[in-house]
ZAMARGU-4260 file (C-alpha; in steps of 0.2 Angstrom, whole numbers, plus 5000, padded with zeros to 4 digits):
<rodrens>
0) 5785/4661/4639 | 5798/4671/4629 | 5816/4669/4634 | 5821/4687/4634 | 5838/4682/4640
5) 5842/4674/4623 | 5837/4689/4613 | 5851/4696/4602 | 5857/4713/4609 | 5853/4728/4598
10) 5857/4747/4600 | 5850/4762/4592 | 5849/4781/4595 | 5835/4793/4594 | 5837/4808/4582
15) 5833/4820/4596 | 5849/4815/4604 | 5860/4818/4589 | 5866/4836/4591 | 5876/4836/4574
20) 5873/4847/4559 | 5864/4840/4544 | 5877/4838/4530 | 5877/4831/4513 | 5891/4827/4500
25) 5887/4831/4482 | 5898/4818/4473 | 5894/4818/4454 | 5880/4818/4441 | 5878/4803/4430
30) 5869/4802/4414 | 5868/4809/4396 | 5856/4815/4383 | 5857/4818/4365 | 5864/4835/4359
35) 5852/4848/4353 | 5851/4850/4334 | 5861/4864/4327 | 5845/4870/4317 | 5835/4871/4334
40) 5849/4881/4342 | 5849/4893/4327 | 5831/4895/4328 | 5829/4896/4347 | 5840/4910/4355
45) 5834/4905/4372 | 5842/4888/4370 | 5857/4894/4361 | 5866/4901/4377 | 5861/4887/4389
50) 5877/4878/4394 | 5871/4861/4395 | 5864/4863/4377 | 5881/4866/4370 | 5892/4855/4380
55) 5890/4838/4389 | 5902/4844/4403 | 5895/4862/4405 | 5897/4871/4422 | 5883/4867/4435
60) 5881/4871/4453 | 5870/4863/4466 | 5859/4870/4480 | 5852/4860/4495 | 5838/4865/4506
65) 5829/4857/4520 | 5810/4856/4519 | 5796/4850/4530 | 5778/4852/4530 | 5778/4859/4513
70) 5789/4874/4520 | 5807/4877/4519 | 5816/4875/4536 | 5833/4882/4531 | 5841/4894/4518
75) 5848/4885/4503 | 5867/4880/4504 | 5877/4880/4487 | 5892/4871/4481 | 5907/4881/4475
80) 5911/4885/4457 | 5920/4871/4448 | 5924/4870/4429 | 5921/4853/4423 | 5932/4844/4409
85) 5928/4826/4407 | 5913/4823/4420 | 5902/4833/4431 | 5910/4830/4448 | 5909/4841/4464
90) 5914/4829/4478 | 5910/4843/4490 | 5902/4842/4508 | 5888/4855/4512 | 5884/4858/4530
95) 5866/4864/4532 | 5861/4876/4547 | 5851/4863/4556 | 5854/4848/4567 | 5847/4831/4566
100) 5839/4833/4583 | 5828/4847/4576 | 5822/4837/4561 | 5804/4833/4560 | 5798/4816/4553
105) 5794/4823/4536 | 5810/4832/4533 | 5817/4832/4515 | 5832/4837/4506 | 5827/4848/4491
110) 5842/4847/4479 | 5842/4858/4464 | 5855/4857/4450 | 5857/4874/4441 | 5862/4878/4424
115) 5868/4895/4418 | 5861/4906/4404 | 5865/4925/4401 | 5848/4927/4393 | 5838/4918/4407
120) 5823/4908/4401 | 5808/4898/4408 | 5809/4897/4427 | 5825/4907/4428 | 5831/4915/4444
125) 5843/4928/4437 | 5855/4920/4426 | 5852/4903/4433 | 5839/4891/4426 | 5835/4874/4434
130) 5844/4859/4426 | 5835/4847/4437 | 5829/4844/4454 | 5827/4829/4466 | 5819/4828/4483
135) 5826/4815/4496 | 5817/4810/4512 | 5828/4811/4527 | 5820/4796/4535 | 5816/4780/4526
140) 5800/4769/4527 | 5807/4762/4544 | 5809/4780/4551 | 5828/4778/4551 | 5839/4792/4545
145) 5846/4790/4528 | 5865/4787/4528 | 5879/4782/4516 | 5879/4784/4497 | 5863/4786/4488
150) 5857/4788/4470 | 5844/4802/4467 | 5834/4803/4451 | 5835/4820/4443 | 5819/4827/4436
155) 5825/4837/4421 | 5820/4856/4420 | 5812/4857/4437 | 5815/4864/4454 | 5817/4852/4468
160) 5800/4852/4475 | 5801/4849/4494 | 5783/4848/4498 | 5775/4833/4507 | 5767/4828/4490
165) 5783/4831/4480 | 5783/4829/4461 | 5802/4827/4461 | 5805/4811/4471 | 5822/4803/4472
170) 5820/4785/4466 | 5834/4778/4476 | 5842/4762/4468 | 5838/4754/4451 | 5826/4739/4452
175) 5834/4722/4448 | 5820/4718/4436 | 5811/4729/4425 | 5794/4721/4419 | 5790/4728/4402
180) 5774/4723/4393 | 5780/4722/4376 | 5773/4705/4370 | 5785/4695/4381 | 5792/4691/4398
185) 5803/4702/4409 | 5818/4711/4401 | 5833/4709/4412 | 5847/4722/4413 | 5861/4711/4420
190) 5873/4726/4421 | 5862/4736/4431 | 5858/4721/4442 | 5876/4718/4446 | 5879/4737/4449
195) 5866/4737/4462 | 5872/4722/4470 | 5890/4728/4471 | 5884/4745/4478 | 5876/4736/4492
200) 5892/4727/4496 | 5902/4743/4495 | 5890/4750/4508 | 5893/4736/4520 | 5912/4737/4517
205) 5911/4755/4522 | 5901/4752/4537 | 5914/4739/4543 | 5902/4724/4540 | 5914/4716/4528
210) 5932/4713/4533 | 5945/4724/4525 | 5959/4716/4515 | 5969/4730/4507 | 5977/4721/4492
215) 5961/4713/4487 | 5950/4729/4490 | 5961/4738/4478 | 5959/4725/4464 | 5940/4725/4466
220) 5939/4744/4466 | 5949/4745/4450 | 5939/4732/4442 | 5922/4739/4447 | 5927/4757/4442
225) 5929/4750/4424 | 5914/4740/4424 | 5904/4753/4433 | 5905/4765/4419 | 5898/4753/4407
230) 5885/4747/4419 | 5880/4765/4423 | 5878/4769/4404 | 5868/4753/4402 | 5857/4757/4417
235) 5854/4775/4410 | 5848/4768/4394 | 5837/4755/4403 | 5829/4768/4413 | 5826/4779/4397
240) 5818/4764/4389 | 5807/4761/4404 | 5801/4778/4405 | 5797/4779/4386 | 5788/4763/4386
245) 5777/4768/4401 | 5772/4784/4392 | 5768/4775/4376 | 5756/4764/4387 | 5748/4779/4394
250) 5754/4774/4412 | 5758/4792/4418 | 5758/4786/4436 | 5772/4773/4434 | 5784/4785/4439
255) 5778/4797/4452 | 5777/4815/4447 | 5783/4813/4429 | 5773/4821/4415 | 5772/4817/4396
260) 5782/4832/4391 | 5797/4828/4403 | 5809/4825/4389 | 5802/4839/4379 | 5798/4851/4392
265) 5811/4864/4386 | 5805/4862/4368 | 5822/4858/4362 | 5817/4846/4349 | 5825/4831/4357
270) 5815/4815/4356 | 5825/4804/4368 | 5820/4805/4386 | 5835/4811/4397 | 5839/4801/4413
275) 5851/4808/4426 | 5856/4802/4443 | 5864/4813/4456 | 5876/4803/4468 | 5876/4810/4485
280) 5882/4804/4502 | 5875/4807/4519 | 5884/4805/4536 | 5886/4787/4543 | 5883/4783/4561
285) 5889/4768/4571 | 5871/4763/4576 | 5854/4766/4567 | 5847/4783/4571 | 5828/4782/4573
290) 5816/4797/4573 | 5812/4802/4590 | 5803/4819/4593 | 5808/4830/4607 | 5796/4829/4622
295) 5791/4846/4628 | 5785/4850/4645 | 5766/4850/4648 | 5759/4867/4644 | 5756/4877/4660
300) 5738/4879/4666 | 5740/4898/4665 | 5747/4908/4651 | 5753/4920/4664 | 5772/4923/4665
305) 5780/4914/4680 | 5782/4925/4696 | 5799/4931/4701 | 5808/4922/4716 | 5802/4934/4728
310) 5784/4934/4721 | 5783/4916/4720 | 5781/4914/4739 | 5766/4925/4739 | 5749/4916/4742
315) 5738/4913/4728 | 5721/4921/4729 | 5708/4908/4724 | 5693/4917/4715 | 5677/4916/4724
320) 5662/4909/4714 | 5646/4918/4716 | 5630/4909/4713 | 5617/4918/4703 | 5598/4916/4703
325) 5593/4899/4698 | 5610/4891/4699 | 5613/4878/4712 | 5629/4876/4722 | 5639/4860/4721
330) 5631/4846/4732 | 5613/4853/4732 | 5600/4842/4725 | 5590/4847/4710 | 5579/4839/4697
335) 5586/4838/4679 | 5603/4836/4672 | 5616/4850/4672 | 5608/4859/4686 | 5623/4858/4697
340) 5637/4871/4695 | 5654/4864/4693 | 5668/4876/4700 | 5684/4876/4690 | 5699/4885/4697
345) 5706/4897/4685 | 5723/4904/4691 | 5722/4919/4679 | 5707/4926/4688 | 5711/4940/4698
350) 5729/4941/4692 | 5729/4945/4673 | 5728/4963/4669 | 5712/4968/4660 | 5718/4969/4641
355) 5709/4986/4639 | 5717/4993/4654 | 5734/4987/4649 | 5732/4995/4632 | 5726/5011/4640
360) 5741/5011/4651 | 5753/5008/4637 | 5745/5023/4627 | 5745/5034/4642 | 5762/5031/4647
365) 5769/5032/4630 | 5762/5050/4629 | 5771/5054/4645 | 5787/5045/4643 | 5799/5056/4634
370) 5790/5072/4634 | 5801/5087/4640 | 5785/5096/4646 | 5783/5082/4659 | 5797/5089/4670
375) 5788/5106/4671 | 5771/5098/4673 | 5762/5106/4688 | 5745/5099/4696 | 5731/5111/4698
380) 5722/5112/4715 | 5710/5098/4711 | 5724/5086/4706 | 5734/5092/4720 | 5721/5086/4732
385) 5720/5069/4723 | 5738/5067/4724 | 5738/5071/4743 | 5725/5058/4746 | 5736/5045/4737
390) 5751/5050/4747 | 5741/5047/4763 | 5737/5029/4758 | 5744/5015/4769 | 5757/5002/4763
395) 5743/4989/4761 | 5733/5000/4749 | 5733/4995/4731 | 5733/5009/4718 | 5719/5009/4705
400) 5725/5011/4687 | 5719/5029/4687 | 5729/5033/4702 | 5744/5025/4695 | 5743/5035/4679
405) 5741/5051/4689 | 5756/5047/4699 | 5766/5043/4683 | 5760/5059/4675 | 5766/5070/4689
410) 5781/5060/4694 | 5794/5074/4692 | 5783/5086/4702 | 5782/5072/4716 | 5801/5070/4717
415) 5800/5083/4731 | 5788/5073/4741 | 5797/5059/4751 | 5780/5050/4754 | 5777/5048/4735
420) 5792/5037/4731 | 5783/5020/4736 | 5767/5026/4727 | 5778/5030/4711 | 5787/5013/4712
425) 5770/5004/4713 | 5763/5014/4698 | 5778/5008/4687 | 5775/4993/4675 | 5792/4985/4678
430) 5790/4972/4665 | 5791/4986/4652 | 5809/4989/4649 | 5808/5007/4643 | 5796/5012/4657
435) 5807/5004/4670 | 5823/5012/4663 | 5816/5029/4664 | 5808/5025/4682 | 5826/5021/4688
440) 5832/5037/4681 | 5818/5047/4691 | 5823/5037/4707 | 5840/5046/4707 | 5831/5063/4707
445) 5820/5059/4723 | 5822/5068/4739 | 5828/5057/4754 | 5814/5046/4760 | 5811/5040/4778
450) 5817/5023/4784 | 5799/5016/4785 | 5797/5018/4766 | 5814/5010/4763 | 5808/4995/4773
455) 5793/4994/4762 | 5804/4994/4746 | 5813/4978/4753 | 5797/4968/4755 | 5791/4954/4744
460) 5781/4965/4732 | 5797/4974/4725 | 5808/4963/4714 | 5818/4976/4704 | 5836/4976/4710
465) 5838/4995/4707 | 5823/4998/4718 | 5830/4987/4732 | 5847/4995/4730 | 5840/5012/4732
470) 5832/5007/4748 | 5848/5000/4755 | 5857/5016/4751 | 5844/5025/4762 | 5847/5012/4776
475) 5866/5016/4776 | 5862/5033/4783 | 5855/5025/4799 | 5866/5022/4814 | 5869/5005/4822
480) 5857/5008/4836 | 5842/5012/4824 | 5847/4998/4813 | 5846/4986/4827 | 5828/4990/4829
485) 5824/4983/4811 | 5838/4970/4810 | 5825/4955/4813 | 5815/4961/4798 | 5830/4965/4787
490) 5836/4947/4790 | 5819/4941/4784 | 5820/4952/4769 | 5835/4942/4763 | 5823/4929/4757
495) 5817/4942/4743 | 5835/4945/4737 | 5843/4938/4721 | 5855/4927/4730 | 5862/4911/4721
500) 5866/4896/4732 | 5878/4889/4719 | 5893/4882/4729 | 5905/4884/4714 | 5903/4903/4715
505) 5915/4911/4727 | 5903/4924/4735 | 5885/4924/4729 | 5880/4938/4741 | 5889/4950/4730
510) 5874/4951/4719 | 5863/4957/4734 | 5865/4975/4740 | 5856/4971/4756 | 5866/4956/4760
515) 5882/4965/4757 | 5876/4980/4768 | 5871/4969/4783 | 5887/4959/4782 | 5898/4974/4782
520) 5888/4983/4796 | 5887/4967/4807 | 5905/4963/4805 | 5910/4981/4810 | 5899/4981/4826
525) 5899/4967/4838 | 5882/4971/4845 | 5874/4970/4827 | 5885/4955/4823 | 5879/4946/4839
530) 5861/4947/4834 | 5864/4945/4816 | 5873/4929/4819 | 5859/4921/4830 | 5845/4927/4818
535) 5854/4918/4804 | 5857/4902/4814 | 5838/4901/4818 | 5834/4902/4800 | 5847/4889/4795
540) 5840/4878/4808 | 5822/4879/4802 | 5818/4863/4793 | 5800/4866/4790 | 5792/4865/4773
545) 5787/4883/4774 | 5806/4888/4775 | 5812/4877/4760 | 5829/4871/4756 | 5832/4886/4745
550) 5830/4898/4759 | 5840/4888/4771 | 5854/4888/4758 | 5853/4907/4756 | 5855/4909/4775
555) 5869/4897/4776 | 5878/4906/4762 | 5875/4923/4770 | 5882/4916/4787 | 5897/4909/4778
560) 5901/4926/4770 | 5898/4935/4786 | 5911/4924/4795 | 5923/4928/4780 | 5920/4947/4782
565) 5921/4946/4801 | 5939/4939/4802 | 5945/4953/4791 | 5941/4965/4805 | 5955/4971/4817
570) 5946/4961/4831 | 5937/4949/4820 | 5946/4933/4825 | 5942/4936/4843 | 5924/4940/4839
575) 5922/4924/4829 | 5928/4914/4844 | 5916/4923/4855 | 5901/4919/4844 | 5907/4900/4844
580) 5909/4901/4863 | 5891/4908/4864 | 5885/4893/4853 | 5894/4881/4865 | 5886/4888/4880
585) 5868/4887/4872 | 5871/4869/4867 | 5876/4865/4885 | 5861/4873/4892 | 5850/4864/4879
590) 5857/4848/4884 | 5854/4851/4903 | 5836/4858/4900 | 5832/4842/4889 | 5838/4830/4903
595) 5828/4840/4916 | 5812/4839/4906 | 5814/4821/4902 | 5818/4816/4920 | 5800/4814/4926
600) 5805/4819/4944 | 5797/4831/4956 | 5801/4849/4955 | 5812/4848/4970 | 5822/4834/4963
605) 5823/4843/4946 | 5830/4858/4955 | 5843/4847/4964 | 5848/4839/4948 | 5850/4856/4939
610) 5861/4863/4953 | 5872/4847/4951 | 5873/4849/4932 | 5878/4868/4934 | 5891/4864/4947
615) 5899/4851/4937 | 5916/4857/4931 | 5914/4846/4915 | 5900/4857/4909 | 5912/4872/4909
620) 5899/4885/4915 | 5906/4889/4932 | 5919/4902/4925 | 5921/4910/4908 | 5938/4917/4904
625) 5939/4929/4896 | 5921/4935/4900 | 5908/4931/4888 | 5895/4943/4881 | 5878/4937/4885
630) 5869/4932/4869 | 5853/4940/4875 | 5862/4957/4878 | 5880/4958/4872 | 5883/4974/4882
635) 5882/4963/4898 | 5898/4952/4900 | 5896/4936/4911 | 5910/4927/4920 | 5901/4912/4925
640) 5885/4904/4932 | 5879/4904/4950 | 5874/4886/4954 | 5863/4890/4969 | 5852/4903/4961
645) 5842/4891/4950 | 5824/4886/4948 | 5813/4875/4938 | 5796/4881/4933 | 5780/4871/4934
650) 5774/4868/4916 | 5774/4855/4903 | 5791/4861/4896 | 5799/4864/4913 | 5809/4880/4909
655) 5825/4882/4919 | 5831/4898/4927 | 5849/4901/4928 | 5859/4916/4936 | 5875/4922/4929
660) 5888/4933/4937 | 5893/4949/4927 | 5909/4959/4926 | 5900/4973/4935 | 5898/4962/4951
665) 5879/4961/4948 | 5869/4945/4942 | 5859/4942/4926 | 5846/4929/4928 | 5838/4921/4912
670) 5825/4908/4908 | 5830/4895/4896 | 5816/4885/4888 | 5818/4869/4877 | 5804/4863/4866
675) 5796/4879/4861 | 5798/4891/4846 | 5801/4908/4854 | 5802/4918/4837 | 5784/4924/4839
680) 5788/4931/4857 | 5804/4938/4850 | 5795/4947/4837 | 5782/4955/4849 | 5796/4960/4861
685) 5805/4968/4846 | 5790/4978/4841 | 5787/4983/4859 | 5805/4989/4860 | 5802/4999/4844
690) 5786/5007/4850 | 5795/5012/4866 | 5808/5021/4855 | 5794/5029/4844 | 5785/5035/4860
695) 5800/5042/4868 | 5804/5052/4852 | 5787/5060/4855 | 5793/5065/4872 | 5781/5051/4880
700) 5790/5040/4892 | 5778/5026/4897 | 5790/5017/4908 | 5789/5001/4897 | 5801/4987/4901
705) 5802/4975/4887 | 5813/4961/4893 | 5826/4953/4882 | 5822/4937/4872 | 5832/4927/4860
710) 5827/4912/4850 | 5843/4901/4848 | 5834/4888/4837 | 5817/4883/4831 | 5815/4873/4848
715) 5825/4883/4860 | 5828/4900/4867 | 5831/4911/4882 | 5823/4926/4890 | 5828/4939/4903
720) 5821/4935/4920 | 5813/4951/4928 | 5810/4951/4946 | 5791/4952/4947 | 5775/4943/4952
725) 5759/4939/4942 | 5743/4947/4947 | 5736/4930/4950 | 5750/4927/4963 | 5747/4944/4971
730) 5728/4942/4971 | 5731/4925/4981 | 5742/4934/4994 | 5732/4950/4995 | 5713/4948/4995
735) 5708/4967/4995 | 5714/4978/4981 | 5729/4966/4978 | 5740/4977/4966 | 5739/4992/4977
740) 5743/4982/4993 | 5758/4974/4984 | 5765/4991/4979 | 5761/4998/4996 | 5771/4984/5004
745) 5786/4988/4993 | 5784/5007/4992 | 5775/5014/5007 | 5771/5032/5008 | 5759/5038/5022
750) 5758/5055/5015 | 5750/5050/4999 | 5731/5046/4999 | 5734/5028/4993 | 5748/5025/5004
755) 5761/5022/4989 | 5775/5033/4983 | 5769/5045/4969 | 5784/5039/4958 | 5779/5021/4959
760) 5761/5025/4955 | 5766/5036/4940 | 5777/5021/4934 | 5762/5010/4936 | 5749/5021/4927
765) 5761/5024/4913 | 5766/5006/4910 | 5748/5001/4911 | 5743/5013/4898 | 5758/5009/4886
770) 5755/4990/4887 | 5736/4992/4885 | 5738/5002/4869 | 5752/4991/4862 | 5744/4974/4866
775) 5728/4981/4858 | 5737/4986/4842 | 5746/4969/4841 | 5730/4959/4845 | 5738/4950/4859
780) 5727/4936/4865 | 5725/4924/4879 | 5727/4937/4893 | 5724/4932/4910 | 5731/4936/4927
785) 5745/4924/4926 | 5753/4933/4912 | 5751/4950/4918 | 5766/4954/4929 | 5770/4968/4941
790) 5787/4973/4947 | 5790/4980/4965 | 5795/4997/4958 | 5778/4998/4949 | 5783/4992/4932
795) 5768/4983/4924 | 5771/4972/4909 | 5764/4957/4899 | 5772/4940/4896 | 5769/4925/4885
800) 5764/4931/4868 | 5758/4914/4861 | 5742/4922/4853 | 5743/4938/4843 | 5734/4947/4828
805) 5717/4944/4837 | 5719/4926/4840 | 5712/4920/4857 | 5709/4902/4863 | 5694/4909/4874
810) 5678/4914/4867 | 5671/4932/4869 | 5689/4938/4872 | 5690/4957/4874 | 5699/4969/4862
815) 5710/4975/4877 | 5715/4967/4893 | 5710/4980/4907 | 5705/4970/4923 | 5697/4977/4938
820) 5713/4973/4948 | 5722/4985/4937 | 5709/4999/4939 | 5707/4997/4958 | 5725/5000/4960
825) 5723/5017/4952 | 5709/5022/4964 | 5694/5016/4954 | 5686/5021/4938 | 5681/5038/4944
830) 5698/5043/4951 | 5710/5056/4944 | 5724/5043/4942 | 5712/5033/4930 | 5708/5048/4920
835) 5727/5051/4919 | 5728/5033/4913 | 5716/5036/4899 | 5725/5052/4894 | 5741/5042/4892
840) 5732/5029/4882 | 5726/5042/4870 | 5743/5050/4868 | 5751/5034/4865 | 5738/5028/4852
845) 5739/5044/4842 | 5758/5044/4843 | 5759/5026/4836 | 5746/5030/4823 | 5758/5043/4816
850) 5771/5029/4814 | 5759/5016/4807 | 5767/5014/4791 | 5784/5009/4799 | 5775/4996/4810
855) 5765/4989/4795 | 5780/4988/4784 | 5789/4978/4798 | 5775/4966/4799 | 5775/4965/4780
860) 5793/4959/4780 | 5789/4945/4793 | 5775/4937/4781 | 5787/4922/4777 | 5796/4922/4794
865) 5787/4906/4799 | 5779/4915/4814 | 5764/4903/4819 | 5750/4917/4820 | 5756/4925/4804
870) 5758/4909/4795 | 5740/4905/4797 | 5734/4919/4786 | 5749/4928/4779 | 5739/4938/4767
875) 5728/4945/4781 | 5742/4948/4794 | 5746/4966/4790 | 5728/4970/4787 | 5724/4964/4805
880) 5736/4976/4812 | 5730/4990/4800 | 5713/4987/4807 | 5718/4991/4824 | 5725/5008/4819
885) 5709/5014/4811 | 5718/5025/4799 | 5702/5029/4790 | 5697/5040/4806 | 5703/5057/4810
890) 5713/5059/4826 | 5698/5065/4836 | 5687/5051/4830 | 5701/5039/4834 | 5702/5045/4851
895) 5683/5044/4854 | 5684/5026/4847 | 5698/5021/4858 | 5689/5028/4873 | 5674/5017/4869
900) 5686/5002/4868 | 5693/5006/4886 | 5676/5008/4893 | 5668/4993/4885 | 5683/4982/4891
905) 5681/4989/4909 | 5662/4986/4910 | 5662/4969/4900 | 5656/4954/4910 | 5664/4940/4900
910) 5683/4944/4905 | 5678/4942/4923 | 5671/4925/4920 | 5686/4920/4909 | 5698/4925/4923
915) 5688/4916/4936 | 5687/4900/4925 | 5706/4901/4922 | 5709/4903/4940 | 5699/4887/4944
920) 5708/4878/4930 | 5725/4882/4937 | 5719/4877/4954 | 5714/4860/4947 | 5731/4858/4938
925) 5740/4861/4954
</rodrens>
């Protein structure tokens, strides 16, 4: 077994880590050649003006270039002009425009020495003709970078050939022994051998491998300088004799790349073979530098460009494989090999544009890009109808290439139509800089759009900052009350903004127009600021994989900047303290609810424990000074808790009911629940509140009473307690027509045929109609008599929205919840009140269909809000809501369809069975 502990330590570096430019020092040129005869110069004008033919110290210059793979990697670098007197010596460093880390393994230095001639000549470049060339490999046979001083053989009258099979190699170092086949043994050149030995010692001295002794070094250097000149001359003559003898023997391959006519290539009549050596120096490194190639990341599966930050969260659509005739699906048995189809997922399918369509779009857009006539282009009647059809499309509709081209062509004409802006933005190819630049200019000409279109532009499909900024500018015109209706979705839209989470930056939200807008408005209005703060806190608390660390950091950054902006306001310091006091109260309630749930006692004992907790002064819930705005509804200020008015509900989570005193002298009861995510219920209540506002704008008040609900974290939250009873509890108390009996008990009127005050019945009928329509549109499931509530004043409403968008735990669930108990309270299916109920349903349905784009856009912004029923199928969530609106139908057809839904629900047998089974299940639990 090898003892690795005794191995000598070694160190080296990879070339990919050396970020240093390649440089070479051109020192001098050694060698000589016999002069050209005067008779030859007289007869040959092309040789007469060449500098090296007239003087052994003529002016020369050197160019260096990096080659690899038989191709140049850099431009040539040239030495400065220097007139020579006694020797050709440059002693100049040349820096090449490439670094060591960029060098491939076959990199070479192509070094060419240039002579000058006013008449040019063979292989001349202008007035420069090649004196000689040499090619030096950057890596030696051990794949180490060449370093230190090197002697390069100059190939006379040639360019430096930098190809892989170079014909001008640099023969570095003279061999100690030259074997000549001239009838005898080896011919030894002692001077050359000594010169080679000393040069190796000098290299070690320069590298620090030999100890430096200044006085001794000086003596050796002077002695070697004198001896070196003689040794160099002897070495040159030796080299010349070797080359001449090799040619006489016909061994053309003895020296690679040399030809018979090397010495006489210029035709100058000289018989001796010239031999020149170019001394160069390369940078030295403390450790050996070994070639190491850069490791590139593995190529992507798809050639598509990476999606943007906002688009990256969109679900990938996996292509469907259709099996044709004679093709077996995977897993099916079949005779013969190759009969089974292998499904391979191609991420480009369904995402890459058709090349033909892309080229058509470029050609079409280029013809309508800068034309002046485009601004005056008017559609004819046929085209106008096509454009109107496109304008009527819902936000989920994808424009075809032809429709997108049509919108682009008449973009200036459409600037007067506020509905057309979102269609225009969808028709723009934002990856084309020229097209996107012009599109941004057209945006400035558009008429003011509605809020629902502005919300669509803030969704995940629109990534351009200018488009999102345009949408924010429209939102600035909305008042605080309207903004509060969309605040939950606008907080979610922050996920699609370009917000950096770098802690070194002072305020990264400055890059996001939406973040700046929300922070400024929330800081200036405490009502907005209250909800904005709690919406942010829930997102910061979400540790699920769907949220991701990046989104959490974004919300933390926004919350931090919100606090900074808040304290700048006149009452900002007090408002900040108020938010912190709210957080403390919620933390205390969470602790109490957790202990109640974990106690395992009976309900009566849990109630006693709860009263004791609330009455304990240590919990600081008995009195709030100053009064504290209720997080559920900041318009209500509470002064403390009422310990005696509490309750603990029978369920697995044991929610607690607490009652707070208010500054107005009334009480405000809430239900606090721990262990459940209330964000889905919060979303439904927000949509119901919005729909109530939309209906009232149509002068249709359906007496909806959406209670307040607020998620304080992903596992806790509070909801407003409304004094009411479930239809199940009412039915157990009143056997015959329970809902009517309940209302008659609280609102008797002997003059009315049903014995109930008319105002109470109107409230009941309207609220029943409103909730029937809204729960149908939202696809609220798991409806039974326990979550249908009725208040003493006739307000009917739903609770517990754990299933939405058509999901239901029970089979054969109806599209709408309309029980016989609800209809009996109206006087039966043939009564006038029931007909009024249906009329209210039709009015509400048609009114909400007019605002379908707004509702769809709000759901579109919630796709990545980690809402359970949306998270299951985020790509289908908006489509499920759109289905319930039936926008493809006319208003008359939609009313007929909705009437059939009401009648089908009322006559269905399955809901009755489901209610009865649920009643039995609840009885067994009790």
